[in-house]
mmCIF file as Biopython writes it, N, C-alpha, C and O atoms, coordinates in Angstrom:
data_model
#
loop_
_atom_site.group_PDB
_atom_site.id
_atom_site.type_symbol
_atom_site.label_atom_id
_atom_site.label_alt_id
_atom_site.label_comp_id
_atom_site.label_asym_id
_atom_site.label_entity_id
_atom_site.label_seq_id
_atom_site.pdbx_PDB_ins_code
_atom_site.Cartn_x
_atom_site.Cartn_y
_atom_site.Cartn_z
_atom_site.occupancy
_atom_site.B_iso_or_equiv
_atom_site.auth_seq_id
_atom_site.auth_asym_id
_atom_site.pdbx_PDB_model_num
ATOM 1   N N  . MET A ? 1  ? 17.899  20.982 23.560  1.0 0.0 1  A 1 
ATOM 2   C CA . MET A ? 1  ? 17.785  20.594 22.171  1.0 0.0 1  A 1 
ATOM 3   C C  . MET A ? 1  ? 16.550  19.702 22.024  1.0 0.0 1  A 1 
ATOM 4   O O  . MET A ? 1  ? 16.318  18.807 22.838  1.0 0.0 1  A 1 
ATOM 5   N N  . ARG A ? 2  ? 15.769  19.956 20.984  1.0 0.0 2  A 1 
ATOM 6   C CA . ARG A ? 2  ? 14.572  19.159 20.714  1.0 0.0 2  A 1 
ATOM 7   C C  . ARG A ? 2  ? 14.835  18.151 19.625  1.0 0.0 2  A 1 
ATOM 8   O O  . ARG A ? 2  ? 15.438  18.480 18.604  1.0 0.0 2  A 1 
ATOM 9   N N  . PHE A ? 3  ? 14.396  16.942 19.826  1.0 0.0 3  A 1 
ATOM 10  C CA . PHE A ? 3  ? 14.523  15.904 18.821  1.0 0.0 3  A 1 
ATOM 11  C C  . PHE A ? 3  ? 13.159  15.646 18.198  1.0 0.0 3  A 1 
ATOM 12  O O  . PHE A ? 3  ? 12.132  15.661 18.877  1.0 0.0 3  A 1 
ATOM 13  N N  . SER A ? 4  ? 13.171  15.413 16.919  1.0 0.0 4  A 1 
ATOM 14  C CA . SER A ? 4  ? 11.926  15.134 16.221  1.0 0.0 4  A 1 
ATOM 15  C C  . SER A ? 4  ? 11.938  13.682 15.751  1.0 0.0 4  A 1 
ATOM 16  O O  . SER A ? 4  ? 12.834  13.262 15.018  1.0 0.0 4  A 1 
ATOM 17  N N  . PHE A ? 5  ? 10.957  12.943 16.172  1.0 0.0 5  A 1 
ATOM 18  C CA . PHE A ? 5  ? 10.825  11.550 15.776  1.0 0.0 5  A 1 
ATOM 19  C C  . PHE A ? 5  ? 9.557   11.384 14.948  1.0 0.0 5  A 1 
ATOM 20  O O  . PHE A ? 5  ? 8.545   12.020 15.245  1.0 0.0 5  A 1 
ATOM 21  N N  . PRO A ? 6  ? 9.588   10.553 13.927  1.0 0.0 6  A 1 
ATOM 22  C CA . PRO A ? 6  ? 8.362   10.338 13.157  1.0 0.0 6  A 1 
ATOM 23  C C  . PRO A ? 6  ? 7.300   9.658  14.015  1.0 0.0 6  A 1 
ATOM 24  O O  . PRO A ? 6  ? 7.604   8.796  14.840  1.0 0.0 6  A 1 
ATOM 25  N N  . ILE A ? 7  ? 6.080   10.052 13.811  1.0 0.0 7  A 1 
ATOM 26  C CA . ILE A ? 7  ? 4.975   9.452  14.544  1.0 0.0 7  A 1 
ATOM 27  C C  . ILE A ? 7  ? 4.485   8.242  13.746  1.0 0.0 7  A 1 
ATOM 28  O O  . ILE A ? 7  ? 4.146   8.366  12.569  1.0 0.0 7  A 1 
ATOM 29  N N  . LEU A ? 8  ? 4.451   7.089  14.380  1.0 0.0 8  A 1 
ATOM 30  C CA . LEU A ? 8  ? 3.962   5.878  13.732  1.0 0.0 8  A 1 
ATOM 31  C C  . LEU A ? 8  ? 2.476   5.764  14.031  1.0 0.0 8  A 1 
ATOM 32  O O  . LEU A ? 8  ? 2.076   5.608  15.185  1.0 0.0 8  A 1 
ATOM 33  N N  . ARG A ? 9  ? 1.683   5.841  13.013  1.0 0.0 9  A 1 
ATOM 34  C CA . ARG A ? 9  ? 0.231   5.779  13.184  1.0 0.0 9  A 1 
ATOM 35  C C  . ARG A ? 9  ? -0.275  4.408  12.763  1.0 0.0 9  A 1 
ATOM 36  O O  . ARG A ? 9  ? 0.109   3.878  11.720  1.0 0.0 9  A 1 
ATOM 37  N N  . LEU A ? 10 ? -1.141  3.847  13.591  1.0 0.0 10 A 1 
ATOM 38  C CA . LEU A ? 10 ? -1.694  2.539  13.305  1.0 0.0 10 A 1 
ATOM 39  C C  . LEU A ? 10 ? -2.984  2.681  12.502  1.0 0.0 10 A 1 
ATOM 40  O O  . LEU A ? 10 ? -3.667  3.702  12.580  1.0 0.0 10 A 1 
ATOM 41  N N  . ARG A ? 11 ? -3.302  1.658  11.742  1.0 0.0 11 A 1 
ATOM 42  C CA . ARG A ? 11 ? -4.520  1.641  10.933  1.0 0.0 11 A 1 
ATOM 43  C C  . ARG A ? 11 ? -5.733  1.441  11.826  1.0 0.0 11 A 1 
ATOM 44  O O  . ARG A ? 11 ? -5.665  0.714  12.817  1.0 0.0 11 A 1 
ATOM 45  N N  . PRO A ? 12 ? -6.848  2.083  11.478  1.0 0.0 12 A 1 
ATOM 46  C CA . PRO A ? 12 ? -8.068  1.865  12.247  1.0 0.0 12 A 1 
ATOM 47  C C  . PRO A ? 12 ? -8.692  0.485  12.027  1.0 0.0 12 A 1 
ATOM 48  O O  . PRO A ? 12 ? -9.687  0.154  12.673  1.0 0.0 12 A 1 
ATOM 49  N N  . CYS A ? 13 ? -8.124  -0.329 11.125  1.0 0.0 13 A 1 
ATOM 50  C CA . CYS A ? 13 ? -8.652  -1.680 10.911  1.0 0.0 13 A 1 
ATOM 51  C C  . CYS A ? 13 ? -8.311  -2.588 12.091  1.0 0.0 13 A 1 
ATOM 52  O O  . CYS A ? 13 ? -8.715  -3.751 12.123  1.0 0.0 13 A 1 
ATOM 53  N N  . ARG A ? 14 ? -7.578  -2.060 13.044  1.0 0.0 14 A 1 
ATOM 54  C CA . ARG A ? 14 ? -7.205  -2.762 14.281  1.0 0.0 14 A 1 
ATOM 55  C C  . ARG A ? 14 ? -6.300  -3.963 14.058  1.0 0.0 14 A 1 
ATOM 56  O O  . ARG A ? 14 ? -6.297  -4.908 14.847  1.0 0.0 14 A 1 
ATOM 57  N N  . SER A ? 15 ? -5.533  -3.919 12.975  1.0 0.0 15 A 1 
ATOM 58  C CA . SER A ? 15 ? -4.600  -5.005 12.704  1.0 0.0 15 A 1 
ATOM 59  C C  . SER A ? 15 ? -3.337  -4.876 13.547  1.0 0.0 15 A 1 
ATOM 60  O O  . SER A ? 15 ? -2.622  -5.853 13.770  1.0 0.0 15 A 1 
ATOM 61  N N  . GLY A ? 16 ? -3.071  -3.660 14.009  1.0 0.0 16 A 1 
ATOM 62  C CA . GLY A ? 16 ? -1.853  -3.420 14.764  1.0 0.0 16 A 1 
ATOM 63  C C  . GLY A ? 16 ? -0.667  -3.085 13.878  1.0 0.0 16 A 1 
ATOM 64  O O  . GLY A ? 16 ? 0.426   -2.831 14.384  1.0 0.0 16 A 1 
ATOM 65  N N  . HIS A ? 17 ? -0.864  -3.080 12.550  1.0 0.0 17 A 1 
ATOM 66  C CA . HIS A ? 17 ? 0.203   -2.738 11.620  1.0 0.0 17 A 1 
ATOM 67  C C  . HIS A ? 17 ? 0.286   -1.219 11.442  1.0 0.0 17 A 1 
ATOM 68  O O  . HIS A ? 17 ? -0.686  -0.496 11.660  1.0 0.0 17 A 1 
ATOM 69  N N  . ILE A ? 18 ? 1.454   -0.765 11.045  1.0 0.0 18 A 1 
ATOM 70  C CA . ILE A ? 18 ? 1.675   0.664  10.796  1.0 0.0 18 A 1 
ATOM 71  C C  . ILE A ? 18 ? 1.108   1.018  9.433   1.0 0.0 18 A 1 
ATOM 72  O O  . ILE A ? 18 ? 1.282   0.274  8.468   1.0 0.0 18 A 1 
ATOM 73  N N  . ARG A ? 19 ? 0.423   2.169  9.356   1.0 0.0 19 A 1 
ATOM 74  C CA . ARG A ? 19 ? -0.187  2.572  8.092   1.0 0.0 19 A 1 
ATOM 75  C C  . ARG A ? 19 ? 0.824   3.207  7.164   1.0 0.0 19 A 1 
ATOM 76  O O  . ARG A ? 19 ? 1.855   3.723  7.597   1.0 0.0 19 A 1 
ATOM 77  N N  . ARG A ? 20 ? 0.514   3.162  5.878   1.0 0.0 20 A 1 
ATOM 78  C CA . ARG A ? 20 ? 1.319   3.829  4.862   1.0 0.0 20 A 1 
ATOM 79  C C  . ARG A ? 20 ? 0.366   4.312  3.773   1.0 0.0 20 A 1 
ATOM 80  O O  . ARG A ? 20 ? -0.803  3.929  3.740   1.0 0.0 20 A 1 
ATOM 81  N N  . ASP A ? 21 ? 0.876   5.151  2.892   1.0 0.0 21 A 1 
ATOM 82  C CA . ASP A ? 21 ? 0.055   5.712  1.821   1.0 0.0 21 A 1 
ATOM 83  C C  . ASP A ? 21 ? -0.091  4.724  0.675   1.0 0.0 21 A 1 
ATOM 84  O O  . ASP A ? 21 ? 0.850   4.004  0.341   1.0 0.0 21 A 1 
ATOM 85  N N  . LEU A ? 22 ? -1.267  4.693  0.080   1.0 0.0 22 A 1 
ATOM 86  C CA . LEU A ? 22 ? -1.493  3.985  -1.179  1.0 0.0 22 A 1 
ATOM 87  C C  . LEU A ? 22 ? -1.672  5.065  -2.233  1.0 0.0 22 A 1 
ATOM 88  O O  . LEU A ? 22 ? -2.613  5.856  -2.170  1.0 0.0 22 A 1 
ATOM 89  N N  . CYS A ? 23 ? -0.760  5.095  -3.205  1.0 0.0 23 A 1 
ATOM 90  C CA . CYS A ? 23 ? -0.794  6.092  -4.267  1.0 0.0 23 A 1 
ATOM 91  C C  . CYS A ? 23 ? -0.933  5.405  -5.612  1.0 0.0 23 A 1 
ATOM 92  O O  . CYS A ? 23 ? -0.526  4.255  -5.782  1.0 0.0 23 A 1 
ATOM 93  N N  . ASP A ? 24 ? -1.512  6.121  -6.568  1.0 0.0 24 A 1 
ATOM 94  C CA . ASP A ? 24 ? -1.668  5.555  -7.906  1.0 0.0 24 A 1 
ATOM 95  C C  . ASP A ? 24 ? -0.374  5.713  -8.700  1.0 0.0 24 A 1 
ATOM 96  O O  . ASP A ? 24 ? 0.640   6.154  -8.160  1.0 0.0 24 A 1 
ATOM 97  N N  . ALA A ? 25 ? -0.412  5.353  -9.984  1.0 0.0 25 A 1 
ATOM 98  C CA . ALA A ? 25 ? 0.788   5.405  -10.831 1.0 0.0 25 A 1 
ATOM 99  C C  . ALA A ? 25 ? 1.308   6.831  -11.022 1.0 0.0 25 A 1 
ATOM 100 O O  . ALA A ? 25 ? 2.481   7.024  -11.343 1.0 0.0 25 A 1 
ATOM 101 N N  . HIS A ? 26 ? 0.437   7.833  -10.825 1.0 0.0 26 A 1 
ATOM 102 C CA . HIS A ? 26 ? 0.855   9.231  -10.940 1.0 0.0 26 A 1 
ATOM 103 C C  . HIS A ? 26 ? 1.365   9.789  -9.614  1.0 0.0 26 A 1 
ATOM 104 O O  . HIS A ? 26 ? 1.812   10.934 -9.556  1.0 0.0 26 A 1 
ATOM 105 N N  . GLY A ? 27 ? 1.300   8.993  -8.557  1.0 0.0 27 A 1 
ATOM 106 C CA . GLY A ? 27 ? 1.715   9.459  -7.243  1.0 0.0 27 A 1 
ATOM 107 C C  . GLY A ? 27 ? 0.617   10.189 -6.497  1.0 0.0 27 A 1 
ATOM 108 O O  . GLY A ? 27 ? 0.886   10.869 -5.507  1.0 0.0 27 A 1 
ATOM 109 N N  . ILE A ? 28 ? -0.619  10.058 -6.959  1.0 0.0 28 A 1 
ATOM 110 C CA . ILE A ? 28 ? -1.753  10.707 -6.311  1.0 0.0 28 A 1 
ATOM 111 C C  . ILE A ? 28 ? -2.233  9.830  -5.162  1.0 0.0 28 A 1 
ATOM 112 O O  . ILE A ? 28 ? -2.472  8.634  -5.333  1.0 0.0 28 A 1 
ATOM 113 N N  . PHE A ? 29 ? -2.371  10.445 -3.989  1.0 0.0 29 A 1 
ATOM 114 C CA . PHE A ? 29 ? -2.795  9.724  -2.791  1.0 0.0 29 A 1 
ATOM 115 C C  . PHE A ? 29 ? -4.201  9.167  -2.974  1.0 0.0 29 A 1 
ATOM 116 O O  . PHE A ? 29 ? -5.093  9.865  -3.454  1.0 0.0 29 A 1 
ATOM 117 N N  . CYS A ? 30 ? -4.396  7.899  -2.587  1.0 0.0 30 A 1 
ATOM 118 C CA . CYS A ? 30 ? -5.721  7.270  -2.643  1.0 0.0 30 A 1 
ATOM 119 C C  . CYS A ? 30 ? -6.280  7.063  -1.239  1.0 0.0 30 A 1 
ATOM 120 O O  . CYS A ? 30 ? -7.384  7.515  -0.933  1.0 0.0 30 A 1 
ATOM 121 N N  . THR A ? 31 ? -5.514  6.378  -0.385  1.0 0.0 31 A 1 
ATOM 122 C CA . THR A ? 31 ? -5.974  6.078  0.970   1.0 0.0 31 A 1 
ATOM 123 C C  . THR A ? 31 ? -4.789  5.589  1.800   1.0 0.0 31 A 1 
ATOM 124 O O  . THR A ? 31 ? -3.688  5.402  1.283   1.0 0.0 31 A 1 
ATOM 125 N N  . PHE A ? 32 ? -5.031  5.387  3.080   1.0 0.0 32 A 1 
ATOM 126 C CA . PHE A ? 32 ? -4.034  4.760  3.949   1.0 0.0 32 A 1 
ATOM 127 C C  . PHE A ? 32 ? -4.291  3.264  3.960   1.0 0.0 32 A 1 
ATOM 128 O O  . PHE A ? 32 ? -5.440  2.822  3.949   1.0 0.0 32 A 1 
ATOM 129 N N  . ILE A ? 33 ? -3.212  2.484  3.982   1.0 0.0 33 A 1 
ATOM 130 C CA . ILE A ? 33 ? -3.310  1.026  4.027   1.0 0.0 33 A 1 
ATOM 131 C C  . ILE A ? 33 ? -2.291  0.460  5.007   1.0 0.0 33 A 1 
ATOM 132 O O  . ILE A ? 33 ? -1.400  1.168  5.477   1.0 0.0 33 A 1 
ATOM 133 N N  . CYS A ? 34 ? -2.437  -0.821 5.303   1.0 0.0 34 A 1 
ATOM 134 C CA . CYS A ? 34 ? -1.415  -1.574 6.031   1.0 0.0 34 A 1 
ATOM 135 C C  . CYS A ? 34 ? -1.306  -2.933 5.345   1.0 0.0 34 A 1 
ATOM 136 O O  . CYS A ? 34 ? -2.054  -3.213 4.408   1.0 0.0 34 A 1 
ATOM 137 N N  . ASP A ? 35 ? -0.398  -3.766 5.795   1.0 0.0 35 A 1 
ATOM 138 C CA . ASP A ? 35 ? -0.222  -5.081 5.173   1.0 0.0 35 A 1 
ATOM 139 C C  . ASP A ? 35 ? -1.496  -5.917 5.246   1.0 0.0 35 A 1 
ATOM 140 O O  . ASP A ? 35 ? -1.791  -6.676 4.323   1.0 0.0 35 A 1 
ATOM 141 N N  . ALA A ? 36 ? -2.244  -5.784 6.323   1.0 0.0 36 A 1 
ATOM 142 C CA . ALA A ? 36 ? -3.429  -6.606 6.522   1.0 0.0 36 A 1 
ATOM 143 C C  . ALA A ? 36 ? -4.606  -6.189 5.631   1.0 0.0 36 A 1 
ATOM 144 O O  . ALA A ? 36 ? -5.395  -7.044 5.229   1.0 0.0 36 A 1 
ATOM 145 N N  . CYS A ? 37 ? -4.740  -4.915 5.318   1.0 0.0 37 A 1 
ATOM 146 C CA . CYS A ? 37 ? -5.924  -4.465 4.581   1.0 0.0 37 A 1 
ATOM 147 C C  . CYS A ? 37 ? -5.611  -3.954 3.171   1.0 0.0 37 A 1 
ATOM 148 O O  . CYS A ? 37 ? -6.500  -3.419 2.508   1.0 0.0 37 A 1 
ATOM 149 N N  . GLU A ? 38 ? -4.379  -4.104 2.702   1.0 0.0 38 A 1 
ATOM 150 C CA . GLU A ? 38 ? -4.006  -3.582 1.392   1.0 0.0 38 A 1 
ATOM 151 C C  . GLU A ? 38 ? -4.851  -4.164 0.261   1.0 0.0 38 A 1 
ATOM 152 O O  . GLU A ? 38 ? -5.341  -3.408 -0.578  1.0 0.0 38 A 1 
ATOM 153 N N  . ALA A ? 39 ? -5.033  -5.470 0.212   1.0 0.0 39 A 1 
ATOM 154 C CA . ALA A ? 39 ? -5.790  -6.097 -0.884  1.0 0.0 39 A 1 
ATOM 155 C C  . ALA A ? 39 ? -7.235  -5.610 -0.894  1.0 0.0 39 A 1 
ATOM 156 O O  . ALA A ? 39 ? -7.787  -5.337 -1.960  1.0 0.0 39 A 1 
ATOM 157 N N  . ARG A ? 40 ? -7.846  -5.500 0.268   1.0 0.0 40 A 1 
ATOM 158 C CA . ARG A ? 40 ? -9.236  -5.051 0.360   1.0 0.0 40 A 1 
ATOM 159 C C  . ARG A ? 40 ? -9.375  -3.602 -0.075  1.0 0.0 40 A 1 
ATOM 160 O O  . ARG A ? 40 ? -10.326 -3.256 -0.776  1.0 0.0 40 A 1 
ATOM 161 N N  . LYS A ? 41 ? -8.440  -2.749 0.331   1.0 0.0 41 A 1 
ATOM 162 C CA . LYS A ? 41 ? -8.486  -1.327 -0.032  1.0 0.0 41 A 1 
ATOM 163 C C  . LYS A ? 41 ? -8.218  -1.134 -1.523  1.0 0.0 41 A 1 
ATOM 164 O O  . LYS A ? 41 ? -8.881  -0.318 -2.164  1.0 0.0 41 A 1 
ATOM 165 N N  . ARG A ? 42 ? -7.253  -1.874 -2.087  1.0 0.0 42 A 1 
ATOM 166 C CA . ARG A ? 42 ? -6.962  -1.761 -3.526  1.0 0.0 42 A 1 
ATOM 167 C C  . ARG A ? 42 ? -8.156  -2.190 -4.369  1.0 0.0 42 A 1 
ATOM 168 O O  . ARG A ? 42 ? -8.379  -1.647 -5.452  1.0 0.0 42 A 1 
ATOM 169 N N  . ALA A ? 43 ? -8.920  -3.152 -3.884  1.0 0.0 43 A 1 
ATOM 170 C CA . ALA A ? 43 ? -10.074 -3.667 -4.628  1.0 0.0 43 A 1 
ATOM 171 C C  . ALA A ? 43 ? -11.147 -2.601 -4.832  1.0 0.0 43 A 1 
ATOM 172 O O  . ALA A ? 43 ? -11.981 -2.733 -5.728  1.0 0.0 43 A 1 
ATOM 173 N N  . ALA A ? 44 ? -11.139 -1.558 -4.024  1.0 0.0 44 A 1 
ATOM 174 C CA . ALA A ? 44 ? -12.128 -0.490 -4.154  1.0 0.0 44 A 1 
ATOM 175 C C  . ALA A ? 44 ? -11.805 0.454  -5.318  1.0 0.0 44 A 1 
ATOM 176 O O  . ALA A ? 44 ? -12.622 1.303  -5.673  1.0 0.0 44 A 1 
ATOM 177 N N  . TYR A ? 45 ? -10.620 0.307  -5.907  1.0 0.0 45 A 1 
ATOM 178 C CA . TYR A ? 45 ? -10.170 1.171  -6.998  1.0 0.0 45 A 1 
ATOM 179 C C  . TYR A ? 45 ? -9.996  0.359  -8.277  1.0 0.0 45 A 1 
ATOM 180 O O  . TYR A ? 45 ? -9.819  -0.859 -8.234  1.0 0.0 45 A 1 
ATOM 181 N N  . ASP A ? 46 ? -10.048 1.044  -9.405  1.0 0.0 46 A 1 
ATOM 182 C CA . ASP A ? 46 ? -9.784  0.400  -10.693 1.0 0.0 46 A 1 
ATOM 183 C C  . ASP A ? 46 ? -8.307  -0.008 -10.707 1.0 0.0 46 A 1 
ATOM 184 O O  . ASP A ? 46 ? -7.447  0.851  -10.511 1.0 0.0 46 A 1 
ATOM 185 N N  . PRO A ? 47 ? -7.982  -1.279 -10.931 1.0 0.0 47 A 1 
ATOM 186 C CA . PRO A ? 47 ? -6.582  -1.726 -10.872 1.0 0.0 47 A 1 
ATOM 187 C C  . PRO A ? 47 ? -5.666  -1.032 -11.873 1.0 0.0 47 A 1 
ATOM 188 O O  . PRO A ? 47 ? -4.454  -0.988 -11.665 1.0 0.0 47 A 1 
ATOM 189 N N  . LYS A ? 48 ? -6.224  -0.488 -12.958 1.0 0.0 48 A 1 
ATOM 190 C CA . LYS A ? 48 ? -5.412  0.196  -13.970 1.0 0.0 48 A 1 
ATOM 191 C C  . LYS A ? 48 ? -4.690  1.413  -13.412 1.0 0.0 48 A 1 
ATOM 192 O O  . LYS A ? 48 ? -3.620  1.768  -13.906 1.0 0.0 48 A 1 
ATOM 193 N N  . ILE A ? 49 ? -5.248  2.059  -12.395 1.0 0.0 49 A 1 
ATOM 194 C CA . ILE A ? 49 ? -4.625  3.289  -11.900 1.0 0.0 49 A 1 
ATOM 195 C C  . ILE A ? 49 ? -3.312  3.035  -11.180 1.0 0.0 49 A 1 
ATOM 196 O O  . ILE A ? 49 ? -2.511  3.955  -11.013 1.0 0.0 49 A 1 
ATOM 197 N N  . PHE A ? 50 ? -3.077  1.799  -10.750 1.0 0.0 50 A 1 
ATOM 198 C CA . PHE A ? 50 ? -1.838  1.485  -10.035 1.0 0.0 50 A 1 
ATOM 199 C C  . PHE A ? 50 ? -0.716  1.031  -10.960 1.0 0.0 50 A 1 
ATOM 200 O O  . PHE A ? 50 ? 0.446   1.020  -10.552 1.0 0.0 50 A 1 
ATOM 201 N N  . THR A ? 51 ? -1.035  0.658  -12.190 1.0 0.0 51 A 1 
ATOM 202 C CA . THR A ? 51 ? -0.011  0.143  -13.092 1.0 0.0 51 A 1 
ATOM 203 C C  . THR A ? 51 ? 0.195   1.004  -14.328 1.0 0.0 51 A 1 
ATOM 204 O O  . THR A ? 51 ? 1.315   1.089  -14.833 1.0 0.0 51 A 1 
ATOM 205 N N  . ALA A ? 52 ? -0.843  1.637  -14.824 1.0 0.0 52 A 1 
ATOM 206 C CA . ALA A ? 52 ? -0.741  2.419  -16.064 1.0 0.0 52 A 1 
ATOM 207 C C  . ALA A ? 52 ? -0.135  3.787  -15.779 1.0 0.0 52 A 1 
ATOM 208 O O  . ALA A ? 52 ? -0.541  4.478  -14.845 1.0 0.0 52 A 1 
ATOM 209 N N  . ALA A ? 53 ? 0.837   4.166  -16.592 1.0 0.0 53 A 1 
ATOM 210 C CA . ALA A ? 53 ? 1.444   5.492  -16.432 1.0 0.0 53 A 1 
ATOM 211 C C  . ALA A ? 53 ? 0.453   6.574  -16.838 1.0 0.0 53 A 1 
ATOM 212 O O  . ALA A ? 53 ? 0.476   7.681  -16.299 1.0 0.0 53 A 1 
ATOM 213 N N  . THR A ? 54 ? -0.414  6.251  -17.790 1.0 0.0 54 A 1 
ATOM 214 C CA . THR A ? 54 ? -1.478  7.177  -18.168 1.0 0.0 54 A 1 
ATOM 215 C C  . THR A ? 54 ? -2.798  6.432  -18.145 1.0 0.0 54 A 1 
ATOM 216 O O  . THR A ? 54 ? -2.886  5.293  -18.604 1.0 0.0 54 A 1 
ATOM 217 N N  . TYR A ? 55 ? -3.792  7.058  -17.626 1.0 0.0 55 A 1 
ATOM 218 C CA . TYR A ? 55 ? -5.127  6.494  -17.614 1.0 0.0 55 A 1 
ATOM 219 C C  . TYR A ? 55 ? -6.122  7.619  -17.798 1.0 0.0 55 A 1 
ATOM 220 O O  . TYR A ? 55 ? -5.815  8.765  -17.470 1.0 0.0 55 A 1 
ATOM 221 N N  . PRO A ? 56 ? -7.305  7.326  -18.313 1.0 0.0 56 A 1 
ATOM 222 C CA . PRO A ? 56 ? -8.281  8.385  -18.551 1.0 0.0 56 A 1 
ATOM 223 C C  . PRO A ? 56 ? -8.736  9.029  -17.248 1.0 0.0 56 A 1 
ATOM 224 O O  . PRO A ? 56 ? -8.998  8.343  -16.260 1.0 0.0 56 A 1 
ATOM 225 N N  . ALA A ? 57 ? -8.826  10.337 -17.261 1.0 0.0 57 A 1 
ATOM 226 C CA . ALA A ? 57 ? -9.291  11.084 -16.093 1.0 0.0 57 A 1 
ATOM 227 C C  . ALA A ? 57 ? -10.358 12.072 -16.515 1.0 0.0 57 A 1 
ATOM 228 O O  . ALA A ? 57 ? -10.321 12.594 -17.629 1.0 0.0 57 A 1 
ATOM 229 N N  . ASP A ? 58 ? -11.306 12.331 -15.635 1.0 0.0 58 A 1 
ATOM 230 C CA . ASP A ? 58 ? -12.372 13.284 -15.917 1.0 0.0 58 A 1 
ATOM 231 C C  . ASP A ? 58 ? -11.893 14.729 -15.836 1.0 0.0 58 A 1 
ATOM 232 O O  . ASP A ? 58 ? -12.486 15.622 -16.442 1.0 0.0 58 A 1 
ATOM 233 N N  . GLU A ? 59 ? -10.827 14.952 -15.089 1.0 0.0 59 A 1 
ATOM 234 C CA . GLU A ? 59 ? -10.293 16.303 -14.906 1.0 0.0 59 A 1 
ATOM 235 C C  . GLU A ? 59 ? -8.876  16.357 -15.456 1.0 0.0 59 A 1 
ATOM 236 O O  . GLU A ? 59 ? -8.172  15.348 -15.496 1.0 0.0 59 A 1 
ATOM 237 N N  . ALA A ? 60 ? -8.474  17.529 -15.871 1.0 0.0 60 A 1 
ATOM 238 C CA . ALA A ? 60 ? -7.115  17.721 -16.370 1.0 0.0 60 A 1 
ATOM 239 C C  . ALA A ? 60 ? -6.118  17.577 -15.213 1.0 0.0 60 A 1 
ATOM 240 O O  . ALA A ? 60 ? -6.354  18.076 -14.113 1.0 0.0 60 A 1 
ATOM 241 N N  . ILE A ? 61 ? -5.022  16.901 -15.474 1.0 0.0 61 A 1 
ATOM 242 C CA . ILE A ? 61 ? -3.954  16.753 -14.490 1.0 0.0 61 A 1 
ATOM 243 C C  . ILE A ? 61 ? -2.836  17.698 -14.871 1.0 0.0 61 A 1 
ATOM 244 O O  . ILE A ? 61 ? -2.191  17.520 -15.904 1.0 0.0 61 A 1 
ATOM 245 N N  . ASP A ? 62 ? -2.603  18.702 -14.043 1.0 0.0 62 A 1 
ATOM 246 C CA . ASP A ? 62 ? -1.589  19.723 -14.317 1.0 0.0 62 A 1 
ATOM 247 C C  . ASP A ? 62 ? -0.257  19.339 -13.703 1.0 0.0 62 A 1 
ATOM 248 O O  . ASP A ? 62 ? -0.202  18.602 -12.718 1.0 0.0 62 A 1 
ATOM 249 N N  . ASP A ? 63 ? 0.820   19.846 -14.295 1.0 0.0 63 A 1 
ATOM 250 C CA . ASP A ? 63 ? 2.151   19.592 -13.741 1.0 0.0 63 A 1 
ATOM 251 C C  . ASP A ? 63 ? 2.414   20.368 -12.472 1.0 0.0 63 A 1 
ATOM 252 O O  . ASP A ? 63 ? 3.236   19.943 -11.660 1.0 0.0 63 A 1 
ATOM 253 N N  . ASP A ? 64 ? 1.743   21.495 -12.269 1.0 0.0 64 A 1 
ATOM 254 C CA . ASP A ? 64 ? 1.988   22.304 -11.080 1.0 0.0 64 A 1 
ATOM 255 C C  . ASP A ? 64 ? 0.954   22.016 -10.067 1.0 0.0 64 A 1 
ATOM 256 O O  . ASP A ? 64 ? 0.976   22.596 -8.981  1.0 0.0 64 A 1 
#
């Protein structure tokens, strides 16, 4: 019998923390972050995308 375990991937920032996804308010993936680099990574994006349910986009966002 084979067991499947999740692979814990560390951030390349060398903090030693486990990485996780940073997604916007629509659930769109932005980047990988950890506790140590979250503030720095979020600063690279417009803060409105993490809190506003709707924000202006250059491309149409489809439901499918």
